[in-house]
N, C-alpha and C positions, 0 to 999 in steps of 0.2 A: 746513414751508417748504423749498423745493427749490433756490432760486437765491440765491446770496450775492454779496457784493461782493469783487472782486479785491483781494488783499492790498496790492498797490502803490497802488491807489486809496485804500484805507483809510489807508495811510501818509501820502499827500498830503493827505487830508482832515484827519487829526489834526494835520498841520503847517500847516494853513490855506492849502494850495496848490491848491485846486480852485475852480472857478467857482461863483458863487452858485446857479445852477440845480442843479448837481450836489450842492452842499452840502445843499440842501433835500431832494433825493431820498434821499441817503445818511442824513440825519437821520431821515426817515420810515421808512426800512428798519431802521435800528439800533434804533429805538424798539420794533419788533416782533420783532427778531432777537437773541436772547441770544448766539449764537456771535460775531456781528459786534461786539456791544458788548464782549464779552470780548477780542476782538482789539484794539479801540481802547483799552481799558483797559491791555492789555499794552504797546502802543506807547507810551502816555503814561507808564506806569510805568518803562519801560526807557530812554526817551530824554528825557522831560520837555520843558522849554522849549528844550533844546539840540539837538533832532533836526535834522539837516541832511541833505538829499537831493541835494546837489550832485554833479555828475559826478566832481569831483575826489575827494570822500570815498569814492565807490564804488570808484574805481580804487586808491586808496592803501591802504585797509584792509578793503575788502569788507564794511563794516558793514551796508550796505543789504541785500546778498545774504544775510548771516547772519541778520539779523532776519527777512527774508522767509521764509527756510527754517524758522526756529523758529516763526513765527506760523502757517505752513501746517500745523504739527503739531497745532494746536488742533483739537478736533472740530468738525464742522459739524452736529451734532445739537443740537436745542433742549433736550435733557435735562440739560445742564450739562457741567461739565468732568470729563474722565476722570481717574483716579488718576495715570496717566502724565503728563498735561499739568500737573496740580497739582504733581507732583514736579519737573517741568522748570522751572516758573516760581516755585516757592515762595520762592526767595531774593530775587527782585527784582521780582515782579509781584503786584499786588493786583487780584483779580477784582472788578469793581464792577458791582453790579446797579442800574441806573438806576431811579428812581421813575417812575411812570406820568406824573406831571405836571411832572417836572423838566426844563422846556424849557431851563434854563440849561446843561444837560449837553450840548446839541446845538450843534455849531459852525456856526451859521447866522447870517446878517446880521440885525441887529435889525429892519430894514425888512421882512424876509420872515417874521418870527415870527408875525404874524397869519395869513398864508397857511398856514404850517406847522400852526398850531392848527386852522384850518379844514379842511385836508386830513386831519389826524389824526382829527378827529371829523366824518367826511364826511357831507354831506347833499346829495342831488341838487338840491334846490330852492334851494340857496345860489348856484347858478351859472346864467347865461343860456346855454343850449345852442343851438348853431347846427347844423342838420341838414346833413350832408355827403351822405347817402344815406338810403334808407329804414331802414337798420340801423345807421348810424354818425352820432354827433353829436360836436361838438367845442366846446371853450372855449379861447381863446387867453389865456394868463396872462402878465402883465408882471412880470418879475423883475429888471429893470435889469441884464440880463446880455447884453452884445453878442456873446458867443461861441455862445450857444445859443438856439434857438426852443423854447418850452415850451407844451405843450398838454395839456389834459385830453381824453381820448378815451373815449367811451361806446359800447359795442357791444351790440347785441341778442343774445339767446341764439342759439347755433349760427352766428353770422356767420363767413364764410370770407373772410379777407383775401387778395387775389390774391398770387401768388408774387412775391417781390421780394428785392432785395439793398439795400445802402446805399452812397451816394456819400460818406458820412462816418461819424460816430459816432452811435449811437442808444442811449440809456439809458431803460429802462422800469421804472417802479415800479407794481406792481399794487395798486390801492386796494381794489377789490371784485371778487368773482367769480374767474374763472380762464380761461386759454387754454392751448393746447398748440402746440408747433412742433417743429422738429428737435432742440431741446435738452431736450425733455420737457414736463411739465405745470408751469405756473406759477400759483401761488395767491396770494391776498391777502397782501401783505407782501413778496413776492419782488421782487428787483432783477435785471434782465437787461440785459447789455451786448452790443451787436451792432455790427459794422462791415462793410466790404466783403467780408470773408471769409465772411460768413453769407448764405445764401440760404434763405428759408423761406416757408411759407404758413400763417400762424397760423390756428387754428380756435378760436373762442370756445366756452366750456362752456355747460351748460344753464341757468345762472342769469345769463348775460350777463357783462359785464366793464367795469370802469372803470380806466383806466390814466393815469398821469402820463408823458407822452412828452417826452423831451429830445433834440433833434437839432441837428446843426450843418451838415446838408446834406439835400437831399431824398432820398426813396426812389427806387429805379430798378426798375421792374417788368420782370420777365423771362419771364413766362408767354406763352402764345399771344397773349393780348390786350395784352401789354406795350407794344408801340408805340403803341397807342391810349391806354392809361392814361397813359403818359409824356407824350403830347401835351397832355393836359388837366390833368396834375398841377401843382399850384402849391406854392410854398414861401414 
């Protein structure tokens, strides 16, 4: 697994301060990602129910910055916690290994738990796919989240997505297959965050790819054919 969740986003997730769509994607990722589960366990052990991320607390005692710095010392390998990290946290952190079916461990709304289970045990035939092109199909998902638009995207092998940037935020969770872009290769289980500072031209791998895409604004195509794509792009 190459792409992990930003520490600040994990802090907000643990404190219940992320939107339903993001909670779903983070829960799917952490089920597959031991390092991110360890960070979440560290957050919950350190701050418990009293974790506060207000601007005032950040200014007064820098607790947020200190916790972020400490959490970033945890390894990003799926091989477990290093001796250094165990020593760093042994006094106040319990590393929790979540069970495969322990959905109660994931901070997602009860109304979205059936979808979480469906995406965790993914089957193409469970969804009604709409063709966007000869190589791309989509399914719009309803998550009762006014902040984000959520889609399943299915790409045929070797699909090349036109060069684009983002007019807002985009969070991608890879369900099956893989693709590569300017950030590297992204495999099943990876969580990728992009915004207006990212310009990329993703290329899908040999087995195709299925992604959960969460966006709050449309793409903006920037290649030679960008003006044409932007004219017909919808959101």
